[in-house]
N, C-alpha and C positions, 0 to 999 in steps of 0.2 A: 443486569451488570453492574459493577461498583460504580458509586461515584466518586469524583474526582475531588478532593479535598482541596479547598479554599487554602493561597498560600499564606504563611503568616507575615505580619507586619515586624520589620525589622526595628527594633529600640536602641540608639546610641546616646548613652549618658553617663559620665563616670561618676557620678554623686550615685550612691547607693540606694541613698534611703529616696532620692527623687525617681530612680530607678525603678524601686520596688512599688512606691505609692502609682508611678504611670503606669504600668505593667497591669496592676490591679485595677485598675480605671479601664483601660483598653479590654482585656479579659472577662471584665464585667459585662461590657459592651458585645462580646461575644466573637471578641478576633483572638486568633492566634497570636502570641507575640514569640519572637527571639530577640536576646540580649544580646550587647554589645557593650563593654564598658571603657573601651579606647577606640578610637578611630583607626588604626591597624587591623585590630581584629574584626571593626564592621567592615574594611576594603577586602578582608579576608573571606568574609561571611559574601560579599557580594559579588566576589569572583567566582564562588562556587554552589551559591544557592539561588532560591528563588523566591520573590516578597512580594506583597501586594500594596506596600508601599512603605517610605524609610521616614523616620523620624528622629532626628542627630541633632544634637547639641552642636554650637559653631565652635566655641572652645572645647577641645579634647584634646589628653597626653597622646602622643604619636600623632597619626594624621589629623589634620585639623576637619572641622565640619565639610569646609569648601572642598577637600579632599574626598571626604566619602560623597558628596554630591556627586563630584567629576565621578568616582568608580561609579557610581548607579547610573547615573547616564551612560556612560562605558558599557556597563551590563545589559542595560535595556532603556532606549530611549522613550519610553512612554512610563517609566517606573515613576511614581511620583514620590518627591522629598519636601519635607517638612521641616523648616530649620528652627530650633530654639536658641535662645540665649539671652542671658542676664545681662549682656550688656549693648543689648540692642540699640542701633544707632540707623537711621534714615540709609548712611552710604553702607550700613551690612546689609540691609533690608536691599535694596536696590541691584548691590553686588549679588547676592545670592538670587534674587530672581532672574537678574541678566545671565545669568549661569546654567538657568533651567530647574529653580526651585519652584515648586508649586505653591508655598505659602511661607510666612514668616509667623512665630510665634515667641512672644517677650514672657521671660519668667519675672513674679513667677506663674506657672503655669496654670489656667482655668481650665479643669477637666472637658467642664461642656462645650467651651470654645475648642478644645481640642479633640472631640471628638465631631463635631461639625465638620473640622476640618477635614481628618480622617475621612468621613463618609464623603466628603464633596471630592477628596482625591482619589477614592475609589471609583465612584462615578464617572471622573473626567477618564481615569484609566481605562475604563471598560467600554467607553465612548472613542478614544483613541484604539481601542484594540479590534473595535467592529466591523468586522468583514477587513481588516487591514489584508488580508491575502490577493482581496480583489481589487486594490487599491494601486494606481500605477506609479505613487510614489512611493509604496515599499518595493516593489520591481526596482525604480531608479538607483535608491536608495541602495540596496541590498545585493543587487544584480541577479536575484533570484527571478527565475520564468514568472511571467503576470499569470494567474489563475484568472479566467475571463468566461464570466457566467453572470446571470440574473435569477435563474430559477430556484424556487425555495429549496429545493432538496441540496442542489449545489451549495448555497447559503448556509444551510443547515450544517454541511459538511462543513466546510470552513471553519464555521464556528464552534463544533465542537475539537476539530483539531487545532484550535487555536487554544480552548480551554485545556486540552491532554500537554499541548507541547511544552509547557514551563515545568510540567512536571516528569518524574521518571518511571509513569506508568505504562504497559504493553500496550502499542494501540494494533488493533487485527483492521486493516484495509479492505472492505469489499467491494468486488466491480468486475464486471466484463474485461476483458481482454482491449487494450487500446483505448480506456479511458484515462487513464494518466495516476494510474497509483501510484508511479516511483516518484513522480513530481509530487503527492501530497506527503509521502513519506519524507522526502527531501523538506518541504516545507517543515513538517513538525521537526527534522532535526534543527533550521535554520534558526527556528523559533523559541528554540531551548537553552539553557544556560549550556549545553553539551556543542554548541554550535562553533566552536573554535578548535571539537574532536575532529575526528574522521568520522566521515558517512561511507560506510562500507556496504556493495549491494552484491546479492548473490540471488541466481534463479535457480533455484530447486529444481523444477523441473527442463531444465537445461542442461544439468552434469547427469552423465551416468551414473546408477546409485553408486556403483562399486570405486566412483572418485571423489563422489560429494562427501563422504565421513572428512576423507583426507581437506578437501577443499575447507569444509567447514571449520573441523580442530586440527587441523596441522598434523605434520607425523614425524618420527623421530628419525635419525640416520638409520638404515636398514631396514624399516620397519618392512619395505616390502620391495620386491625388485624395481629398481630403478631410484630407490630412495635414498641417492648418495649424500643427502646432507639435509639436516631438521628444516622443517618446515612452519612456521607458523599458519596458524588456518584464519580465517575471515572471523571469528568469534575472539580472537585474540588480537589480529590487527585493528577491530573496532572497538577497543577499551580505549574508556573515557570519550566513548563517542556514541555513534549510533550505527546499529546493525541494521539492514533492511532484508528481509528473508521473503523475498519472490514468490509464488506460487508454492506458500508452505503447504498447501494440501495435496501436493505429489510426495512430501516425506515420507520414508518408508518406516516403518513402526521402529526398528532400530534406531534410526537416528531421532525418528521423536522422543524416545526414553532419552538420549545423551541432551538432546536440545531440553528438554523438562526440566533436568538437571540443572542446566545453565541458568535456566531461571529461575528455580528454587533456591539453588545454594551459589551462584554463580561461581560454580567450579568446574572443569572439565580436565580431560588426558588427552594429548596427543593420540593418533594412532600407533602402536608400537610403544605407547611412553608408560611408564608408571607412575612418575609424578604429577599429583594433583595442581594443577593452574588455577589461581582466581583472578577473575576481572570484573570489571566496572562498564559494563556494555547494557547498554539500552535497546531493547529489540523492538523492532516495528515490524509486523508481518503483514502479507496481503496474499489475497486469493481469488478466482472467481469460480472457485468451487464451494458448495452448501455444507459447510464443515461439521453444521448441527445435524444434518442426515448423515454426514460421514459416521459420527460418534455415534450415533445411535445403531449404526449399521455395522461398528467394531472396525471401521477401517482409518480411522483416527482417533488418537487417545483423546476421552472427556477430560481427563485431568488438562492436560496441555492444552486443549482451546479453552478451558478457562483461565488459565494461565495465560494464555494471548489475548481472548478478547475483555480483558479489563475495560477498555475503551475501543468499541466497535464504529468505525466509518462507511459508511456507503456511499459508494461513489457512483452518480446515475451515467445511465448509458447515452449518448448523445440524441439517438432518437427520441429521448424524454425530455429533451431540453429546447425545445421550439426556436425562440428566437436567437439562442445560444448560437448556433450554427450559421448565422449570418456574421454575427458578431466575431467570433473563432478566425470565420474564413477570411475577414478584411485583416484581421491581428497577422493571422500567415501570411496575407498577401502583402502587408508592408514588410514584413522581413524579407519576401523573395524578390521584391521591389529595388530594396539597397541591394541585395547580391548580387542580382543578375543586372544591375543597372537600366530597369526597364522601371524608370519614374511613373510615367505615365499610364500605366496598365492600372485597368479597373472590370469590375465585373459587369457584365450586360445582366438586366432584368429578368431575362429567360435564364440566365446563368443561377442566380439567386434562388429564384424559384424552382429551378431544376435540386439545387440543392438542399433547399428546405423541403422538398416533398421525398427524397430519399433517406432511406433509414438508418444508414451507414453502422453494418454491422461491425467494421471495423473500428468504429467508434472516433475517436478524435485523431488518432493515429492515421487513421484512413483518411479523415478530411485533410489533415497536414499533407501527407503525400498527392492528395487529388489536386492539393493548389497550387503545390509544388511544379506538379505535371504540367497544370495548365498554365503557369508562368513561364514555363519552357516552351511548351508547343505553341505559344500563342505570337503569331508574328505581328500582330499589329496592336492596339492600345485597348481593345477588348476582349475580354474572355468571353466567349460563349460556350454553352452546353457542351457542344463537339470537344474542346478543349480540354473538360474535365476527364472525359472518356470512362464515366463511372458505367459498369454493369449493369446488363438489365436483371433486376430483380425476379426470382423466381415468383409464378403464380401459387397463391396459397392452395394448400392442399383440400379440397372438398371431404365431407363425410362420406361421399359415395366412392371417391377415389380411394381413402383410406379402407374401406371397407372391403376390399377387392384384394387388401394385402393381407389380412388377418381378421380373423373373427371379434367382431365387437361388441357379443353379446358380452353380460355379467357385470361385475363391479368395476368400477373406476380404476382401482389397485390392479383386479385382475387383467383388465384390459391394459394397462401402462407395463405392468411385468411381460405379457407375450409381446407387446410392441419391443419391450427392449431386448428381451429374449431373440426376437426374430433380427432385427439388426445386428447385433451383436454375434450371433450366428454366422449371418453374413459377411460381414468385417472378417471375423477370426479365420473362415474357412478362405476367404481371400486373400488374407494377409499367409497363411500357411502356405496356401499354393504358390504366392509370388517367392516366399521364402524357401520354397523347398522343400516344406516338413520342415525346416529348422526353427523351432519353437522360441527359442533365443530370439533368431534376427525378426520373426515375425512379433516379438513383444516390441522390439523396438520400432517396428512399422507403426504400430497400433501405440504408439506411448503409453505403455503400462508396465508395472511391475511383472517381472519373468514368473512369480509364484500366483501371482492373481490370474496372470493368464490360465496356468496347467489349471487351477481352480473352477476357472470359466468353462474351459474343456471339459472338465469331467461333468459339471454342473448341466452343461448342454448337450452333452452325450457324443462329443464330438473326437474321440480321443484316437481311432482309427479312419475315421471316413468323413472328414469335413468336405472331400470333392462331393459326394455321394448325397451327403445331408445338403448340400445348396443343390443340387440337381432336384431333390426331392421337393424343397422349396420352390424352385422355378417353376416347377411341374404344377404344385399347387396353384401358383398363380396362374401358368396358362388355362388351366382346368376353368379358374373361375372366369377368365375371359371367353370361356368357350372355343380356344383354339387346341387343338390336337398336341398332347404332349412330345410328338415327334415329327412336328410340322417346322418349316424353318421358320415360321414367323413366332413360334414357342421362345426361338433362343435356347432351347432344352436338347444337347445333342445327345444321341443314343448313347444309352450308356454301354461301356465296353464291357465284354464278356468275362474279361480277368482283369479287374481293377486293380492297379498299383497302391499299394499302401503307403502313407506317406513315411518316409524314413528309411524303406527298405528297396534296395536296387532292383532296378528292372531285367532280368533274365535279355540281355540281347542276342542269346544264340539263336532264338526261334527266327 
């Protein structure tokens, strides 16, 4: 993946000769520098850009150095500001420091002293940003939900988010359902210069493909039946803000191509429109799928994947976060105590042990629901395991049990393909039976694209005989168990002599 570039220093000085000299000094030390020749230009730059530190004269045309300092504090409270002045007095220094300046530098400027102050300012900024998402003060100041955790994987995720957030880089968040991917996407928006703009979220898997294009890109009046007015899409409404595309792995090939254009050129057309529109939208995407595998199999555009994965962030599942389970549970309980007016509620030692032993397949979302359920059901002051009402976990399958389902001989890839084909055959035949042979409804039940379902039906040889295919598989299972295929224990009904093909009406005149 591409590295995130270091932000520039903002150098504000009205004297051209001094500004050129200071810039050369800073660039020779390896810093990128952006210049402003007056205070007004500096305030504009701070409102729209991101910076590592600010070095500003105190006496400036336009906005003063004190106003530049205020704009820097407004843009980013952790942004260090070094004040320069040829008219330095103790009062000026004290006033600037009280307003949040990092340090004060008198003219003529000593280059070595300047570089030392810049180095120290950057170090302090890094310390201030260290795990800011895990700090209660950040949540209290911004009103943003606090991210709780101590595991190295979670800390690494917050560090990557904090480094990527001030940039315009596209971020791909990876993680299982319920791990809080949208929370992390909102954190990226909150820590970015776009935080005053809109945060627009859409779940690509929750909207039918026929409607998703219009939801993403909007439509013109008359584009389709029911389009009585022009409607902007999510890409457009997120202009100057952040667009969060959840479950991006479920996007169809056609929409993948349109999204790629947005990422490459920042342009698109509404459905039914001919006018090319331009947007300034930052994209953050998330998925629980393996997009590298999907790209290798041709199910996801490789060029789109690389555009999305400029910075990748992996959110660990709750079962890998150890002690975080208890910390999160107590955090949720604090909230539900206030909401329900049950201030004395607490967890018993047994309840804590139960929560820590459970694997949480639904991740943080499941834990939050369990704590809320327990807080509601508990009639006393102590929450016990029964109040959590956690489902019994399924026992792990043994090799012997799996070998009764299909042949385990061959390479790992061969066995994996056989397992997938068998499971998909069972699921597809069941979905077709439940949908009375209607493949569109079966695709909806399975949560897959219609064309993909048709392709798998052909590949698995199920075009006209899913029920019999399933019966053959059930008969094979029964044979492996040593049970006659026609016995009640086998679960395999006797095949009708005149099977009805899916999609064909039964002759009821017989």
